[in-house]
N, C-alpha and C positions, 0 to 999 in steps of 0.2 A: 345627534351623532356630529362626531366632527373630523375632519380628516385626523389620519395618523399621521405624526411626525417620524422620519423615517431618525432613527440615532445612531449616531457612531461612539466607540467604543462602549466604556461601563456609567452605570448611573451613578457608579458609586467612584467614578471618579473626580465627585466634587468634593472639597473635604478634606484629603486626601493629599499628605505634603511629605516630601521626601526628608525631611527635618535636616540632621545632621549625617543622614545617612545614604540611601540610593542604594544603586544597582551596580554590581560588580563582578564581574566573571575571571576567576582564576584558571587558566589552561597550563597543567605541566604536561610535557611529553619527552619520557624519556624511551629510547630505542623503540619508536611507533608504537608504546602503551597511551593514550593519552587519559588524563583525568582532568574533571572538568568539576569543576565547584560554581555555582550560581547564585548568588546573595543578594536579596533585597531588602530595603529598610523603609519603612513606613510610617509616615505620624499619622494621627488623626486629628485634625485640627478642628472641626465642626462639634454641635453643641448636642450632635446625637451620634450614637452606635451607627458607625459605616461597614458597607461591606467592601472587601479591600482584597483585588484578585492577584493571584502571585500566576504568571504564565509564561511560558519558555519552551522552545521547540529544541530537541535534541535528535541525535542523529541515528535513522533507524538500528543500526547497526550495535550501540551504548547499550549496555546495561545501567540501570539505576541501580545507586549501590546506598543512598540516604537521602531523607530528606528530614528536616525538622521546622517547627513553628515554636518562636518567641517571643510572649506578650509578657508582655512589665516582668519580667524574670523568672516567669516560668512557660518552664523549654519543653514539647511536646514533640517526640522521637519516635519517627516510623518501626516498624518491624515487621522484616521478613519471614512469611510461612509456606508453607506446602499449600499450593492452591487451590485443594477440595478441602482443608483445612479452616483455611479462611474463609471457604463461602460456609463451609457447613455452621462456623460460629455466627455466622449471620443470615441463617436462611428463614429466619422470622419477616424480615422486610419485605415491605409488597410491591408490586410491580410500576406502584404511578410513583413512587419514589425514588427510582431509580434511572433519571434523564440526565443526568450531568455525569459527561464522559470527564475521565481522572486522564485518562491519558488517548489519545485520538489520533489518525493520520492527519500530515499537515502538506504534506507537500513529497514529490518524488524522493528524498532521502532523510526527511525530517518527521517526529512525530512530537505533537503535542503533548506535554506535563500542565496541565493547571488544574488550580484547587484555589476558593475562596474561603474566607471567613470573615466572620464580624468582630469589629472592638467598641472598646466602649470610648466615647469622647476624651480627647488628649491621652490617649494611648498609645504606642508603638507594638510594631509587629516587625519580627525577623521572617522573612524563608529562606534556607538553605537549603538546593538541591544539590545533589554529587552522582556523577556518573562516570563510568569508565568506558573503553573500546581500545579494540587494536585496529592500529590504520591500516587501509590496505593499499599495496604498489600498483598502482594505474597507468598503463603508458608512461612510466616511468620516474610518475611523481607521488605522494602522497599529499591530502585537505584534509584539513582540520574544519568540520562548518560549527559555527558555533550562531545559535539560534536567538534573539533576543524582541520582547513584544513588550515595549513598555509602556500601560498604558492612560500614563501621564507624565508630564514633564516631572525628570527627577533633578535635584541639586547635583548631585554625582556619579554620573554615569562613566564606567570606568572598565576597561576589559587588557587584562596582564594574559600574553600566551610568553612562556617559558620552554624553549627547543632544545633538549642537549642532546646528540646524535656522535657517541664516540667517536664513528670514524667519517664527521664531517658531513657539514651542510652549504653548498657550492651557489643556489638558488633560492631566493625566496619573493613568492609574489601574495602580496594582502591585497587580497579582495579583487583581485585586477588590476586595476586600475590606480589602487591607494597609494601606492609606494612600490614601488621596485627596488630590491637589492642585491648586485651580484657581490658574492663572497669570493675571496680567494677561496680558502677552506677554512669553514668553522665550525669550533663543535663546540658553543655555547652561544646560545641567538635570544635573547628578549625580545619583544613586541610588544611596546607598552604606549596604549594609547587611549585618552579619553575625547567624547562628544558634546561638544558644548549644547549650549540652549539651544541656541539657532538650529543648528543643525538636528538636532532633535525633534523639534518642529515638522522640518521637513519630511522626517522620518516617521515621525507618528501618523500626519497627513496620508504617506503613501500607506503607513500600515491599514491605513483607516478604509482604501482604497482597492487593496491587492488582496488574493487569499496565502499568494505568495509567503514563505518566511523569509524573514531578515536574517541573511548569514552574513558573515565573516569566513572567506576563505584564505587557506595559506598553501602554498603548495610547494613542496621541498621534493628536489633533484638531489638525488643520491649519487654521489660518484661511485660507482660499481667499473671493478677490472679482474682483469683472473688472477690479483693476488689476494681477492676480497672477498673467492669463493666460501674461504673457511670464515665467518664472523661470526663471535661469539660472546655472550656478556654472560656472568657465571653472579649469584648474591643469596649469599647464605644456601648455597647448594641448590639452589633453581640456576640453570641456565638454558639458553634461546638462542637459535641456532638459523641467521638468515640466509640464503641460498639465492643468488640472483646473478648468473653468467652471461649479462646481455651480450657480452662480445662474440659468442657461439653465431657458426653461420647457418644459416633459414633452412628449415627442412620443409621439402613441398609437402602438401597437401592432398587426400582428396576430399572434396565437400559437396555436399549436395544442398540446397535450399530448398525446404518445401515449405511453399507457399497457401497460404486459405488464400480460396477466391468466393467465400459462401457470401449470402447475398449481405451479409450483415458486414462485409467489407468493402460494402458501394460505398463510392464518394470521396470525400477528403483520406482516407485512409486505404484507398488502393491509388489514388495518385500519388502518395510520399512512398506506398511501398515502391512501387514504379518507378519511383526517381532516388529512391535508396539504391536498388539494386542497379541502377544503372549506374551508378558511381561505386560500387563495389565490383563489379567487373570489371571496371578501370583499373582497379585497383588489384586484382587477381597477377600474381607470380608468374612466368609466363612457361615455371616447371611444375604444377598447380595442375588439377584435373578435375573438375565440375561439371554438376546437374543440376537442373532443375526441373523440380516437379512442382505443378498443381494439382489441389486439390477443392474441389464441392462433395455432392455425394457422386460425382466420378474422378476419375486420377487420369490427369496428361502429362509430358513429361517433354523437354523441348528436345529429347534425344533419349532414344531408351538405353541410353550407355553414357559411360563419362569424357568428355571431352579436354585435351590437352588446351591450357589456357594460350592462346595461342592471338594475336592480334584479330586471324582471321575468324576465328572461331568467335571469339568475342563479342565481335560486332553482329554476329549473326545470332548470338543471342540475345543482346539488344532488342535486336527485330522481335524477338519472341516476348519478349519482356511487357513492351509494347503493345501486344495483344490482349495480355491478360487481363481481365474484366471480369466483375461479382456476379456469382447466379445464382447460386441453388443453397444448400444444405451444407452441413459438416460433418465429416467420415473422417476424423485424426489416424484411427485405428490405423485405418486405409492407407493417408498419405501416408504416413512412417513406415508402416509394412513394403513400402514400396522403394521407398528411399534405403531402405537397407538393405533389399535386395538387390538395388544397384551398386551398391557399394562391396556390396561382399561378392560379387561375380567381375566386381575389378580388382582384385588382393592382387597385391603385384610382391614378387620374392626379391623385386632387385635393392632395394631398401625397408626401413621401417616402415611398418604401414601408418600414415599418420591421418586415419580416416576421420571425420567429424558430420553430424548434419546439423543444422539452424532450421530450426521450423520456428515461421511465423504464423501465429493464429490468434483472432480478436472475436472467439465463441467457443463455445460447450458442444460436445457429440451431440450431433443431432439426426444423426443420419448413421448405419451400417453400426457397429460396434457401439453401445451405448454404456454399457454397464464398467465405469472407471478404473475398478479394480483390475479388472479382464483385460482394460487395453492397457495397462502397467504392465501386467505377466506378459500378456502377450510380442510388445516392445522389449522387453527386458531379455526374453528366451531368445527372441531374433540377434538382437547386439550380441548376446553373450561374453560382452567385455571387450568387443573385437573395434568399437569406436566410439565417439562421446558425441552426447546431447546436448545440445544448448535448444532452449526454448524462448520465446520471444512471445510476451504475451501480452497483445494490442488492447488498450483499453482500459474500462472499469469493470465492467464484465465478463472478462472472460474469466475460464476458470484455471486462475492462477495457480491452486494448489494441487492441481493434477498437474500441470505443466512443473510445477517444483519438485514434486515425487518426480515424473519421468526425466528430469533430468539429472535429479542425484543419486535416482537409480543405475545412472548410467553416465557419469564421470564427466558431469559437465553443467550446466548452473542455467537456471532461469533469472530472467529480470521482465518486466513491465518497463512497456513502451507506452508512456503516456499520449494522450490523445489529445495534442498541442501541432503550432506552426512550425515547432523545429521536431518532430517525430522523425521525418527523414533523419537526420542530422542526428536523433537519437541511435537508430537503427544505424546508420554508418559507424556511428563512435565503438557499438557494442562488436561489430566487425572486428574496427581493429586492436582490441583488444586482444583476440584471438588470432588475429593475423598472422602472425608472426611464430613458427611453432620452432622452437628452437630443441626441444628434448621429448623424447616419451619414454613412460615405462621408468620414472625417476625413483632411486631407492637413496637413501639418505643411511648409512649405518653406523652404530656405536658399538660400542665392546660392553656385550652383554653384562661384564661382572665390575662396567663401570658407572653404569647409566639404567634409571629404572620411570616407570612411570612417563614414559615417551609419548608425545601426541603423535597423529600420522604421520611415517615418514614415508610411504611409498604414496608418489601423486603420476596420475597416468600421463599426465602431459605439462612441460612448462613452455608457457610464451612469453615472447619479449616483452618487456616493460613491468612483467608480476612480478611476483616475488613470494618464495618457498621461508614458512617460517614452519622451525618445530621447535618443541620446549621440554623439558623434563627436570627428570630431578639427579642429584652424583648421588653413590652409593656411599662415597664417602666424602664429608663436608669438605675436608683438607686439600680433595681433587683439586686440581685447575689444567691438568692436559691429561691427553687420551687421547689415542686415533683415532681417526674419521675417516670417512668412504664414501663417497659420490658415486653411484652408475647409475649410466640413464642412456640408451640407444639415441645416438644421433645422427647428423650426415656425416655418411660415410664409417669408418671407425667407430666401436665402443668408447665410449665416452666414460672412462672411468679419474677421479681426483681420490689422492690417499696425500695424509697428511698430520701431519699435529696440529691438534686442535687447542690453542694458548689463550685460555680466557684472564684477560687482566679482571683483577678487582675492579668493581662501581668507586668504589671509594679513593680509588689509587687515580683513577682518571679525571673523575669529579671530584677533589678532597674537599671541595667545602662546600658540598651540597646535601650530603648523605642521605644519599638514598633517595634526593628527590621527595616521592610521598612513600616513605614506608617499602616492604619487600614489594617492588612494582612487580621485578621478571618474577616472583609466586602469583603471582596477580595473574600478571600477563598467561601465565602457563593456565592456570585456571578457569581465564576467559576464553584460552580457545579450547582447553580440553571441552570447556562444555558446549562450545560450537557445534564442534566434528562430531560430539557424541548425540545431538540432535539431530545433525542432519543424517548419521548413520543408522536411525531409528528404520531412516525411509527404504533401508536397501538390507535390512537385518530380516530374521526368521521371526514370527509370532514371540516363540518361547526366548530368546533373544533379546526383543524388544523392551519387556519387564525388565531387566537386570540391565540393560543401556539408561532406561529413564532413572532405574534406580539410582546408579551415578553420576548421571545428570543431574538428580534433583538434591542429591547429598552434597554436592560441591555447589550447586549454588545458595544455598542455606547455609554451607558453612563458610562462602567469600560474600556472603548478604547481596549477592545477584538477584535484578529481581529479571528471570527470567520466562518462556514460556509457561514453566512448570511450579513458579512460585508467582506470588502475589505481597506488595507489601500493606500493609496495615497500615495508614496512617491515622492516629487519633487527631480529632480538632475542634478546638475549644472553641465553645457556642455562648450566646447570652443568659443560655436557662440555666437550667438545673444542671444539665448531663450535656459532656462531653457527645459530638458528633464523632463515629470510626467510618472512615472511607476504603476502599480498598482500589490501588492502582495495579494492572495487571500489565505485561510488559505485551506490546503491540507486534501481532505477527501478520503476514501479508494479507490480509479481504478479512480481519477480523475487527470486533470495534473492543471498548472495554466499557463497565459500566461503575456505578458508585452504589454504592450499599451502606443503609443507615440503619441501626441495631434499631433508634427509637417509634417507628414504625413497629405493629403488633401482627398485620396479617401473614401468610404465609408467602414465601417469595415462589413465583412459579416455576418449577423446572426449569430452566435453562444453563445450559454449558456453555460457563462463560468464555473457552475459548472456541467455542465452536460459533456465536454471535455475530451475524455478518456485518461489518461494516456498513453505513448507511450508502455507500459506492456502490454497493455489490451485492445489499442485502433484496432479498424476496422484494419487487418493486410493483406496487401496483397502482396503478394510474388511467386516467382517463385525457383523452387530447386527439382531438381532429374532428371525426365526423359523427358522432363522439365515438373515437376509439375507444374501448375498457382492454387493457391491459395488463393480464397477471403474469409475471413473473414466477415461474418456481424454479429455484437454482437444486432443488432435493433429486427433482427428477430429469436436469439440464432441460426444458423445455418452459414454455410459457402458450397460455390460452388468450385469445381474445375475442372480440364479439363488439356489434355495434349495437346502437339503442336510436331507432327512428319513432321522433314524434313531434308535435307540433311546438313551435318557439313558444315559448313562455311558459312551459310545460318545466316545475318543477321536481327533482328526485331528490330521494335521500342515498347519498352515497354511504355516510358511516353511521349509526348509530351503535354507543356501547353504554350503556346506565351508569356499569358499576366504577367507569372514570367520567362518566357524564360530560362525554364528548359527543356529538352530532356535527356533521357537515351536510347540507344540502346544495345541489347546484340546479343554476335554474337556465332550459337551454333557448341559443336566440336563431336565427334561423339569415339565409344570404337578403344583401337587400332587395333584391331581386332574381328568380328563376329564369333562366336558362331557357327561351323555347322548345319542350320538347324533356328537357330535364328534371328531375327529380330534386327536392328543395333539400340543400344540404343545410346539418344542423352543428352547432356545436355550444360547447358550454361560453355563457359571457357571464355569467356571477356567482360567485361561493358566498356562502353564509355561515360561519364557525360559531360553534355553541363552547363554550366550560363551563357548563351550570355551575361547578365548583366553586369557581372564580368569578363567576357572577359576568363571563364574557361574551360577546358579541361582535362579531368581524365579519365586516362586508365587503368582498374584493370583486371587483368590476374590473372592468378594460380600463375605466376613466378613472378610477378614485378606489382609497381606501378607506375605508369607515370602521371606529370602535365603538363599544358603550359600553361599561363608561368611558370618558370623554379622556379620562388620566385611571390606565389601569396600572397597575404595580407592576414594577417594574420586575420583583419578583417570581409574577406569574406567564407573562406571555416575552415575549422578543420578538419583535420585526426586523427582516434584514433586506434593503432593498436595493436593485440593480436596477439601474432608472433605463426604461423603455426595455426590462428584461423578465425579472424574475423577483417574487416575494417569499422569503422563505420565515414561515411561521411555527416557533419553536414553542409551545406549551410545554411552561417548567414543570419536572417533577411527571410529564406525560409525555407527547410523541410531537413530532415533526412534518410539517407538508412543505413541500415547494409547487407556489404553483406560477404558471409563468405565461406572459403575455406575447402573445403572438401579432405583431404589427401587418398590419394589411396597407396597402399605398393607399391614404384618405380618398381618391378621386376615382380607387377603382367600382367598375359598372357595377360588378354583383355581392363579391365579398366584404365583409369589414372585420373590424380584431374579434379575434377568440383570444379563450384561457386553458391551459392545460394543468391537470391538476396531479401530484405525485404523491404517495407515503413514502418515508423514508424509512422509516422506523416503525413498522407495524407489530414488531414481535411485543412491543408495549402492552394493546392492546388484552382486554382479558377474554377471558375464553367467550362472552356474551357476544361480543363484538356483531355487527351485520350489517346492513348494507347492501347495495348495487356493488359496491364496491369491498364493503368491510366483511362479509359474508366468506369473503378468498382469503381475509390474513392468516392464518392461519392451515394455511393451503387447503387442496382439493387432490380429489385420488383419482385417478383416470388411468384408462387402457387403451391405446391406438393397435390396429393391426388392419389385416386387408387393404393396401393400398392397391388404390384405380387409379382408372385415368380418368380427370371431374369434366366438367364443361369449358373451362380454360384451360386450354390444350398444356400451358406454362404449368399448371398447377393440378400436384395431384390430390386426391380426395382418399377419404381413410373415413373406416366403422371405427369409432370413440363411444368404449363404454363408459358411463358416468354417474352418479348421482341412482343409479336403476334404469338408468334408462339408455339407448342405444342409439346413436345420431351420426349421421352425416357431415364430416369435417372437413374441411379443404386446408390444406397447408399454404400459409402467405405470410407477409409479414406487415409488421407495421412500425411506426416509428417511435424511435423513443427520443424525446428532444430535452433530457434532463444535463445534458453537454451541448450538445450542440442547439441552439435555439433557432438555429436556420437553416439548419440541413436536415438534424433528425438522423440517427440511428436507426439503420434496419432491424428490427426486432422479428428473427423466424418463429412462429406463433400457427396453432392450430386454430382455424379461425369456425367459431361457433353461429350458422343462422341464424336467422329469424327473433331477432333481439335477443338471443340466450337465451330461446326455449332449450329445456331441457339439462342447460348447466345450472341458473340461478332456480332460486329457492322461489317455486309459485310461476310466475310472470312480469315482465318490467313494470306493467300498469302497478302492480302491488306494492311497488314505491315512491308512487307519487304524492306530494302531502301537499297542503294547501297554504303555506310562509314558504321565504324563503330562515326562519329562523321558528319555524315549527320544530317540535324534541316529539314529537308521537308519529 
C-alpha cells in the first residue's frame, strides 16, 4: 500500500499541446440574441495515444445547437433527435457504463459540457461547440457569461465578442474590473482580448482549487425612453418587439412574505433569511402594504392583516423578524393558503391590485397536505389568477420542481437560493427585481391580418429594469410597417400607447455585417417560442399538454436545439474498430445527464433520463455521526434514519453489489474515554472500498488514504481531495462516494476525529445491491399513521408499517454534512429505534464482517 497522491487536472494533460491552434471563443450578440462558438485545437505530441478532454461552461438558459470533433481531416458531427428515439437506439447499454456525465450542473448560472477522446500519436483534434440564448434584461442590464476551463496551457487563448444593437449601447463592463468603457452611444461594439500564458497559469491554478465556473461577464445598459416603446427589427419576414418603459411611475403593491421556519432552516439559513428580510423591509415603498407569515407545521403571522409600510410599521415588523426561529416540520400548503386569504381580504378598489406572494423554503412538504399535485391544485384554485406567486428554494435539497410548477401556474417564477456566504444578498437581489412594478395586465396587440405565430403577448405584470419581448412572423414578406397598441393598467389612468411600428431592415442598419449569423430573428423567435411552450405545459390541461409538447418538440428538431425534449447524439471516435456514441441532454433544475455507449451488450435498466436526479439533490444515503444512518427518499418527500450501537473495532458491510463488483465496509471507533455515567459514542473511523473488476482496494481513515495497486489506472478511479474536509471517490463506469472528515480539537478529553460516508448516485447500482446502506438504494415502501405524544415532549411518535412490521417511530432530525462540514444541515426523518430493527433485513449483527476488505 502507498499513500494516494491527489491529482489536479487530467492525467492526459501530459503530452498534449495546443500546437498551432489553441482555444477560441466567438460570441456574436445581435438584438440580445447571443450565438457562441467555442473551438479548441490540440496536438498529441506524445509517443502513445492520449485522452484529450474538451470541457466548457455554458449558461443554463442556452440551447446547444451543434457539436463536432475533427481528427486528422475526419469530422464527427452531432445530430439532434427526439429524446425517446435516442434512448431506444441505445437501450442495450449497461448501467455500469453510464458514469460519465456529458452535461452537468456547474454552478448558479452555468452547466458544463464535457467530452473526451483518445487520439493517436502526433495527431490533431478540433472540438467545436455552438450554443444560442436570448439574453434577459435584469435590473436594467444584460449579462453575457462565457465559461472556459482550459486543462493545460494553450498557445493561443482568444475571446472575441461582437455586440450589435440598433438602438445603441451606452455602457459596457467587462468582468467587473477588467475594463470599463462609457460610450456616448455606440451601435456596434467589439471586445477582443487574448489571455497570455502567465495569466493562464494563474487562471489554471485557480481552476484546480475552485468548483466555481470561470466566467467573463459583460453588462449592457440600454437606453430606454418614451420614444423607444416600439423597438422593432425585421429579417426575412420575422420580427421582434422589445418593450421596456422604465420611465413610468411606480405602482403600489400588496406583498406577503411566506417564510419557512421548519427545523432544517436552523443555523446559517435562518440567520441569512432574517438578515435579508431586515434589508428588504427597509426598502419597501411607503405606499406598499405588506404582511409576514411564518410556517412549520403551524402558522404564525406578524399581523393577521396587511399593514402599510410606514416607518413605524416597518420597525415593528423588524422586531418580529428577529424572533423567527427554526422549529418543526414543513406545511407549505397551509402557509401559502394563509397568505392567499390575507391578500384576498385586502382587495382594493381604488387602484389596480398588484398583489404578490414571495415564498422562501428549503424543504419538501412533510406535514399537512403532502400530495404535490394536490398542493398545486389548492394554491392555483385559491389564487385564481388574482395575484402572482414567486418561489425561492433555499439549498440543494429543496423540492425545486414543486416550486417551479407553483410559480409557473401562478404568473410568477422560481429561483434557487444557493447556500453560500452571499445567500442574504441573493434574496435581496431577487426582491430588487420585483420591487418596482410599473404595469399590470400588459397586452401587446398587433393586427391579425399582418402578423402570425406570435409568442406570448399578454403579461400579468411588468417590473422596472426587466423587458417584455414578443416575436412573430409577418403575413406579407414585404410588410415593414403596421399599427400596434400596448395597453395595461398603470398608476392612475389606463396605460395605452398606439403607434405605427416602422421596422428598418437589419442590412440597412449594419450594411457590412450581412445578418451577423444567419436569420437570427427567426432563431430568436423559435428559441422564445420553445421556452414559452415548455413553461405553458405546467399550466394547461392534460389534453392540451400533449399538443403543446408536440409543438415544442417539432421546433426543437427543426432548429436543431438541444432542449428538455431532445437529445444530441454525438459520435465519438475511438482507437478500436468501432466508434462510440454519446448522448447529451439539456440539463434542467434538479436533473443530471448520463452517457450511453452502444458497445455494451447488456440491457440498460429502465431509467427515465429526464427524471434522474442530480447528485446534489438525488436520493442521498449516508452514515454520519454516532453513527447515524440517513436514507432520504425524494419520491416520498421524506427520510428514514437509525443508529447502530456496537463495540469499537467492529466492521460492518455497508454496500455489496456482486454484479458491479463494488463493496464498501466501515470500521467503528469510539470516544477516547467515556464521561462517567454516559454511554459510549461510536463513529466510523475507517472505510474500505473494493472494486473487484478493476482490482482496486482503497482504505480511507481519519489520518491517511491508502490504495492498492499503488498506481491504479486513471481510467478506473478518480480521487478529489479537499484538505481537512472531504474526499470524493469516483469509480469510472460506476458510482461516486463522498467521505467527509470531521476534525475534532486534538486536545479534546473525550472525542476524536471521525468520518462521514455518502453515496451520491445510488441509482447506478444493480438491483442485487445490499448491505446496511445498499438495501435501501432502490427505495423502501412504508406508511406512517396515528401520530401521538412520545417520551420526548418536543417530538411526536407514530406507527410505521414497513416490510410487514409495525414499528413505533419518532419524528426527529439528523444532520447531513455534505454541504456544510462544520454545522451540517438538519434533515427531518422518522427515527427507527433498536438498531434499525424491523427496517433492516435481518438484524444489524448480520452485517458484521471479519476484515475491511472482506467481500463476503
